[in-house]
C-alpha positions in Angstrom: 85.3 100.4 52.7 86.1 97.9 55.4 83.4 96.5 57.6 85.4 96.9 60.8 84.6 99.4 63.5 86.6 102.5 63.3 86.6 105.8 65.3 87.9 107.9 62.4 85.6 109.0 59.7 86.1 107.6 56.2 85.8 110.2 53.4 84.6 109.1 50.0 84.0 110.9 46.7 81.0 110.2 44.5 82.9 107.4 42.7 83.8 105.7 46.0 80.2 106.0 47.2 78.9 104.5 44.0 81.3 101.6 44.4 79.6 100.6 47.7 76.1 99.6 46.6 74.8 99.3 50.2 76.0 102.9 51.2 74.8 104.3 47.8 71.3 102.8 48.3 71.0 104.4 51.8 72.6 107.7 50.9 69.6 109.9 50.1 67.7 108.6 53.2 70.7 109.1 55.5 71.4 112.6 54.0 67.7 113.5 54.5 67.9 112.4 58.2 70.9 114.6 58.7 69.4 117.7 57.0 66.0 117.3 58.6 67.6 117.0 62.1 69.9 120.0 61.5 67.3 122.3 60.0 64.8 121.2 62.7 67.4 122.4 65.2 67.8 125.8 63.5 70.9 125.1 61.3 71.5 127.5 58.5 71.3 125.2 55.5 68.9 127.1 53.2 65.6 125.8 54.6 63.3 127.2 57.2 61.4 123.9 57.7 63.1 120.5 57.3 63.1 119.4 53.7 61.1 116.4 52.6 62.7 113.1 51.7 61.7 113.7 48.0 63.3 117.2 48.0 66.6 115.8 49.4 66.6 112.9 46.9 65.9 115.3 44.0 68.7 117.6 45.2 71.2 114.8 45.5 70.2 113.4 42.1 71.0 116.8 40.6 74.4 116.8 42.4 75.3 113.3 41.3 74.3 114.2 37.7 76.5 117.3 37.8 79.4 115.3 39.2 79.1 112.7 36.4 79.2 115.6 33.9 82.3 117.1 35.5 80.4 120.0 36.8 80.6 119.3 40.5 82.1 117.3 43.4 80.5 115.4 46.2 82.2 114.2 49.4 80.7 112.0 52.0 81.9 111.1 55.5 81.1 107.8 57.2 81.8 106.6 60.7 81.3 102.9 61.2 79.3 102.8 57.9 76.9 105.5 59.1 76.7 108.7 57.1 77.8 111.5 59.4 78.4 114.3 56.9 78.5 115.4 53.3 79.1 118.4 51.1 79.3 119.4 47.5 80.2 122.1 45.1 78.6 122.8 41.7 80.1 124.6 38.7 78.2 127.8 37.8 75.8 127.3 34.9 76.2 130.6 33.1 78.7 130.3 30.2 80.6 133.4 31.5 80.9 131.9 35.0 81.9 128.3 34.0 85.5 128.6 35.3 84.0 129.0 38.8 82.0 126.9 41.3 80.0 127.4 44.4 80.4 125.3 47.6 76.7 124.9 48.2 76.4 122.6 51.2 78.4 121.2 54.1 76.3 119.2 56.5 77.6 117.3 59.5 75.3 115.3 61.8 74.9 117.0 65.2 76.2 113.8 66.9 79.4 114.0 64.9 80.2 117.7 65.1 83.4 119.1 66.7 85.4 116.1 65.4 87.0 117.7 62.3 84.5 116.2 59.9 83.4 119.5 58.5 87.0 120.6 58.1 87.9 117.3 56.3 84.9 117.5 53.9 85.6 121.2 53.1 89.3 120.5 52.6 88.6 117.6 50.2 86.1 119.7 48.3 88.6 122.6 48.0 91.2 120.0 46.7 88.6 118.6 44.2 87.9 122.1 42.9 91.6 122.9 42.5 92.1 119.6 40.6 89.1 120.3 38.4 90.6 123.6 37.3 88.1 125.8 39.1 89.5 129.3 39.3 87.3 130.8 42.1 85.4 128.7 44.6 82.6 130.7 46.3 80.2 130.1 49.1 77.7 132.0 51.1 76.7 131.5 54.8 74.3 133.0 57.2 76.0 135.7 59.3 75.3 134.1 62.6 76.9 130.8 61.5 80.1 131.8 63.2 81.7 128.3 63.5 81.3 127.7 59.8 82.6 131.2 58.9 85.6 130.7 61.1 86.3 127.3 59.5 86.1 128.8 56.0 88.4 131.6 56.9 90.9 129.1 58.4 90.9 127.2 55.0 91.7 130.3 52.9 88.3 131.8 52.1 88.0 135.5 52.3 84.8 137.5 52.7 84.0 139.6 49.6 80.6 140.9 50.4 77.7 140.9 52.8 74.0 141.6 52.4 72.7 143.0 55.8 69.5 141.4 57.1 69.0 139.5 53.8 68.1 136.0 55.2 64.6 135.9 56.6 63.7 133.2 59.2 60.3 134.1 60.3 60.6 137.6 61.9 64.4 137.2 62.4 66.9 138.6 59.9 70.5 137.6 59.3 73.3 138.9 57.1 74.2 136.8 54.1 78.0 136.6 53.9 79.8 135.8 50.7 83.3 134.3 50.7 85.7 132.9 48.1 89.0 131.3 47.6 90.8 132.4 44.4 93.0 129.6 43.1 94.4 132.0 40.5 96.2 133.9 43.2 97.7 130.8 44.9 101.0 129.2 44.0 
């Protein structure tokens, strides 16, 4: 990764991240900052309260281990050497579900949203899943996350189910929307 100032995000996979010791050393802390800010602002990322630094470090350690084992993919986006987004998918653990994976998180810093970073991360992760031989890539999203749901639809995901009022955030309830892209049905 060059040290010059750019205005276009640079996408790296886990290997590219590991090759830059400085970025790799700051990754968990930077990812925590993004997640804590987003969740604190009400983002639908699986937490009601912002996660702790240790929780995020543990999660990312699990993701990196899965990637090394061939059971996942991680993509990160940097703008001027500052982490502005990341996402990952993990292969399902059950033996009968091993051909499939779940796109578990896409997070883009609030200051970097509406710049195509979420689209770039998701597209790269879809390409990684296809290259890894994943048959069906699934995801779930909170029903009020309309921007994310529209993005996923535009990239080929189709809704295959919905649990009404399933997600509880205090007294509020939201649908849980399940979507998938089936690579077996694509050319």
